[in-house]
C-alpha positions in Angstrom: 6.8 -9.9 3.3 6.2 -9.3 -0.4 7.6 -12.8 -1.3 5.1 -14.7 0.9 3.5 -16.5 -2.0 6.9 -17.9 -3.2 7.9 -18.8 0.4 4.6 -20.5 1.0 4.8 -22.5 -2.3 8.4 -23.6 -1.5 7.4 -24.9 1.9 4.3 -26.7 0.5 6.5 -28.4 -2.1 8.6 -29.7 0.8 5.5 -31.3 2.3 5.5 -29.2 5.4 2.2 -28.4 7.1 2.1 -24.7 8.1 0.0 -21.8 9.3 -0.3 -18.5 7.3 -0.8 -15.6 9.7 -2.2 -12.3 8.4 -3.0 -9.1 10.2 -6.4 -8.2 8.8 -7.1 -5.1 10.9 -5.0 -2.8 13.1 -6.1 0.2 15.2 -4.0 2.5 17.4 -0.3 2.1 17.9 0.8 -1.3 16.5 4.1 -2.9 15.5 3.0 -3.7 11.9 -0.1 -2.7 9.8 -2.8 -4.7 8.1 -1.7 -6.9 5.4 1.5 -8.0 7.2 2.1 -11.8 7.0 4.2 -14.5 8.4 4.4 -18.3 8.0 4.9 -20.7 10.8 5.9 -24.4 10.3 5.3 -27.4 12.4 8.9 -27.1 13.8 8.2 -23.6 14.9 10.4 -22.0 12.2 8.8 -18.8 10.8 9.2 -16.7 7.7 8.5 -13.0 7.9 7.4 -11.1 10.9 4.2 -9.4 12.2 6.2 -7.1 14.4 8.0 -9.2 17.1 7.3 -8.9 20.8 4.6 -10.7 22.8 2.1 -10.5 20.0 4.3 -12.4 17.6 5.3 -14.9 20.3 1.6 -15.6 21.1 0.7 -16.0 17.5 3.6 -18.4 16.8 2.6 -20.5 19.8 -1.0 -20.6 18.7 0.1 -21.7 15.2 2.4 -24.4 16.6 -0.4 -25.6 18.9 -2.7 -25.8 15.9 -0.2 -27.8 13.9 0.3 -30.2 16.8 -3.5 -30.9 17.2 -4.5 -31.1 13.5 -7.9 -32.5 12.8 -10.1 -30.4 15.1 -12.0 -29.1 12.1 -10.9 -25.5 11.5 -8.8 -24.3 8.6 -9.3 -20.6 9.2 -9.7 -18.6 12.4 -9.8 -14.9 13.3 -8.7 -13.7 16.7 -8.4 -10.2 18.3 -5.4 -9.1 20.3 -5.6 -6.0 22.5 -1.9 -5.3 22.8 -2.0 -3.4 26.1 -4.6 -5.2 28.0 -3.8 -8.8 27.3 -0.2 -8.8 25.9 1.4 -6.1 28.0 2.9 -4.2 25.0 3.2 -0.5 25.6 2.0 0.5 22.1 -1.5 -0.3 23.3 -3.2 -0.7 20.0 -5.4 -3.6 18.8 -4.9 -6.1 16.0 -7.2 -8.7 14.4 -5.2 -11.7 13.2 -6.2 -14.4 10.7 -4.8 -17.9 11.2 -5.0 -20.2 8.1 -4.0 -23.8 8.3 -2.6 -25.0 5.0 -2.0 -28.7 4.6 0.2 -30.0 1.7 -1.7 -32.6 -0.3 0.9 -34.7 -2.1 3.2 -31.6 -2.0 0.8 -29.8 -4.3 -0.1 -26.2 -3.7 -3.7 -25.0 -3.5 -5.3 -23.8 -6.7 -5.6 -20.2 -5.4 -1.8 -20.1 -4.7 -1.0 -21.4 -8.1 -3.2 -18.8 -9.7 -1.7 -16.0 -7.5 1.8 -17.0 -8.4 0.9 -17.1 -12.1 -0.6 -13.6 -12.0 2.4 -12.3 -9.9 4.8 -13.6 -12.5 2.9 -11.7 -15.1 3.0 -8.6 -12.9 -0.8 -8.4 -12.9 -2.9 -6.9 -10.1 -5.5 -9.3 -8.6 -7.9 -9.5 -5.6 -7.3 -12.3 -3.2 -10.6 -13.0 -1.4 -10.5 -14.9 1.8 -13.9 -15.8 3.5 -13.8 -15.0 7.2 -17.2 -16.4 8.2 -16.7 -19.9 6.6 -13.6 -21.7 7.8 -13.5 -24.2 4.9 -14.7 -22.1 1.9 -11.8 -21.8 -0.6 -10.0 -18.6 -1.3 -10.5 -16.9 -4.6 -8.2 -15.1 -7.0 -10.0 -12.6 -9.2 -8.6 -10.3 -11.8 -8.4 -6.7 -10.5 -10.7 -5.1 -13.0 -13.5 -7.6 -12.3 -14.1 -6.3 -8.8 -12.6 -2.9 -9.1 -15.9 -0.9 -9.1 -17.4 -2.6 -6.1 -14.2 -3.0 -4.2 -13.5 0.7 -4.3 -16.8 1.2 -2.3 -16.0 -1.3 0.4 -12.2 -1.6 0.7 -10.5 0.4 3.4 -6.9 0.8 2.4 -4.0 0.3 4.8 -0.4 1.4 4.2 1.6 -1.6 3.1 4.4 -2.4 0.7 2.5 -4.1 -2.1 -1.1 -4.5 -1.0 -4.2 -2.8 0.3 -6.4 -4.8 2.8 -10.0 -4.6 3.8 -12.8 -6.5 5.5 -15.9 -6.4 3.4 -19.0 -6.5 5.6 -16.8 -8.3 8.1 -17.4 -11.5 6.1 -14.3 -11.7 3.9 -10.8 -10.3 3.6 -10.0 -8.6 0.3 -6.4 -8.2 -0.5 -5.3 -6.2 -3.6 -2.1 -7.9 -4.6 -0.1 -5.6 -6.9 3.3 -5.9 -8.5 6.1 -4.9 -6.2 7.4 -1.6 -7.6 10.6 -1.7 -5.5 12.7 -3.4 -8.2 16.5 -3.3 -7.6 19.1 -4.4 -10.1 22.5 -5.2 -8.7 25.4 -5.6 -11.2 28.3 -7.4 -9.6 28.6 -10.4 -7.3 31.9 -9.4 -5.7 32.3 -8.6 -2.0 30.1 -5.5 -2.1 27.5 -7.0 -4.3 27.2 -10.0 -2.0 27.0 -7.8 1.1 24.4 -5.5 -0.6 22.2 -8.4 -1.6 22.4 -9.8 1.9 21.0 -6.6 3.3 18.3 -6.3 0.6 17.2 -9.8 1.3 15.6 -8.5 4.5 13.6 -5.8 2.7 10.3 -5.9 0.8 11.8 -5.5 -2.6 12.6 -7.7 -5.6 16.3 -7.9 -6.7 17.8 -8.9 -10.0 21.4 -9.9 -9.3 23.6 -10.0 -12.5 27.1 -11.1 -13.1 28.9 -12.9 -15.9 30.9 -15.1 -13.4 28.7 -17.9 -12.2 31.2 -19.0 -9.5 31.0 -15.6 -7.8 27.4 -16.2 -6.6 26.9 -18.0 -3.3 25.1 -21.4 -3.3 22.1 -20.0 -1.4 20.1 -17.2 -3.0 17.5 -15.3 -1.0 13.8 -15.7 -1.9 13.4 -12.2 -3.2 16.5 -12.4 -5.5 16.7 -13.6 -9.1 20.2 -14.6 -10.1 21.2 -13.8 -13.7 24.4 -15.2 -15.1 25.1 -13.6 -18.5 28.3 -13.1 -20.4 26.8 -9.8 -21.5 25.4 -8.2 -18.3 24.4 -5.1 -20.1 21.7 -7.1 -21.9 19.7 -7.1 -18.6 19.3 -3.4 -18.6 16.5 -3.4 -21.1 14.7 -6.4 -19.6 13.7 -5.0 -16.1 10.6 -2.9 -15.4 10.5 0.9 -15.7 11.2 2.8 -12.5 13.8 0.3 -11.3 16.7 1.1 -9.1 20.2 0.2 -10.6 23.3 -0.3 -8.6 26.5 -0.8 -10.6 29.5 -2.3 -8.8 31.2 -4.8 -11.1 34.8 -6.0 -11.2 35.5 -4.0 -14.4 35.5 -0.2 -14.9 34.9 -0.7 -18.6 31.9 -2.8 -17.8 30.8 -0.2 -15.3 31.0 2.5 -17.9 29.0 0.4 -20.5 26.3 -0.3 -17.9 25.9 3.2 -16.8 25.7 4.5 -20.3 23.0 1.8 -21.1 21.0 2.8 -18.0 21.3 6.5 -18.5 20.4 6.2 -22.1 17.2 4.2 -21.1 16.2 7.0 -18.8 13.2 5.6 -17.1 14.9 4.7 -13.8 14.5 5.9 -10.2 18.1 5.5 -9.3 21.3 4.8 -11.2 24.2 4.4 -8.8 27.8 3.7 -9.5 30.3 2.6 -6.9 33.5 4.7 -6.9 35.2 7.9 -6.0 34.7 11.4 -7.2 37.7 11.0 -9.6 36.0 7.9 -11.1 32.8 9.9 -11.6 34.9 12.7 -13.3 36.4 10.2 -15.8 33.0 8.7 -16.5 31.6 12.2 -17.1 34.3 13.1 -19.5 33.8 9.9 -21.5 30.0 10.4 -21.6 30.3 14.0 -22.8 32.6 12.8 -25.6 29.9 10.4 -26.6 27.2 13.1 -26.8 25.4 12.5 -23.5 23.6 15.7 -22.3 24.5 17.3 -18.9 21.0 16.3 -17.7 21.7 12.6 -18.5 25.1 12.8 -16.8 23.6 14.4 -13.7 21.2 11.5 -13.4 24.1 9.3 -12.5 24.8 9.0 -8.7 28.5 8.4 -7.8 29.8 8.0 -5.2 26.8 6.0 -3.7 25.5 5.5 -0.2 24.2 8.1 2.3 27.1 10.5 3.0 26.9 10.1 6.8 28.1 6.5 6.6 31.7 6.6 5.2 33.0 3.2 6.0 34.8 1.4 3.2 34.1 -2.2 4.4 31.7 -4.1 2.1 29.1 -4.4 4.9 29.3 -0.6 5.6 28.9 0.2 1.9 26.0 -2.2 1.6 24.1 -0.6 4.6 24.8 2.9 3.3 23.5 2.0 -0.2 20.5 0.2 1.0 19.6 3.2 3.3 19.9 5.5 0.3 17.6 3.3 -1.8 15.1 3.2 1.0 15.1 7.0 1.4 14.4 7.4 -2.3 11.8 4.7 -2.4 9.9 6.1 0.6 9.9 9.6 -1.0 8.3 8.1 -4.1 5.6 6.4 -2.0 4.9 9.7 -0.2 4.7 11.7 -3.4 
């Protein structure tokens, strides 16, 4: 749930009391690892998931009960859940779960959340420190370099999309919040673009969605998506971080060509994919050679796109095939 700070902030602005749930430790076979988060509101609505099943159900019910009986004094509580013995889940591991009650005060977000969002917007790495032995002591946001030397000695890293999690002397939770490096740029808000963004909205990635036609975008945009309406979509190519994943599927072949050339010329991408057939690729290759692009540059363009085992032509099929292709590439990067 890489967008949890933004989701938390949006709910607070609506004046909704909520509970932030975090897995702080996990041993054995478990649905999700340490660092996984979800948010539960008073109405029982939840954002994110800690793995489903009876564990998630029990945590949601505990959060709802807390919200129904506010005023008993605790703002933060840690509980252990043996999955096999007490919850009847076959995976049989054990998780330690942190429940944090967060009240909206005049719809203003806590200072730590405002600081975290500011650092996140600047793509800075920070430590988020949560006291576990004091239920009312405030959380702290500290620049990464400040604690780096001592944190390395006490922080046990867990695999997670954008953070490493640890318990320091069992007294506080240290979360290293780093910029999300799964940045996807989708050019085109047509049928396939909308279907692809819908699929990507369920992944831990950040999407920049670009089109020159404002009326092509849906009214509701997912939390992890930034909409960009620009009469010159190619201008966005230079504004996104290095190692981004580009997917080009606009309404215009000429614009597709311009975008692909801009991306390939930039060079520092992890994926440059173009929707189209082999014949479309052949035409693009011919034009790029005529403009002096090298064979290596041309080979860096992926067209057709999507994993080959999924060959459906419907927008939903294409979206799933492309999203799967991006995940395969990104997981290979994480494992390298």
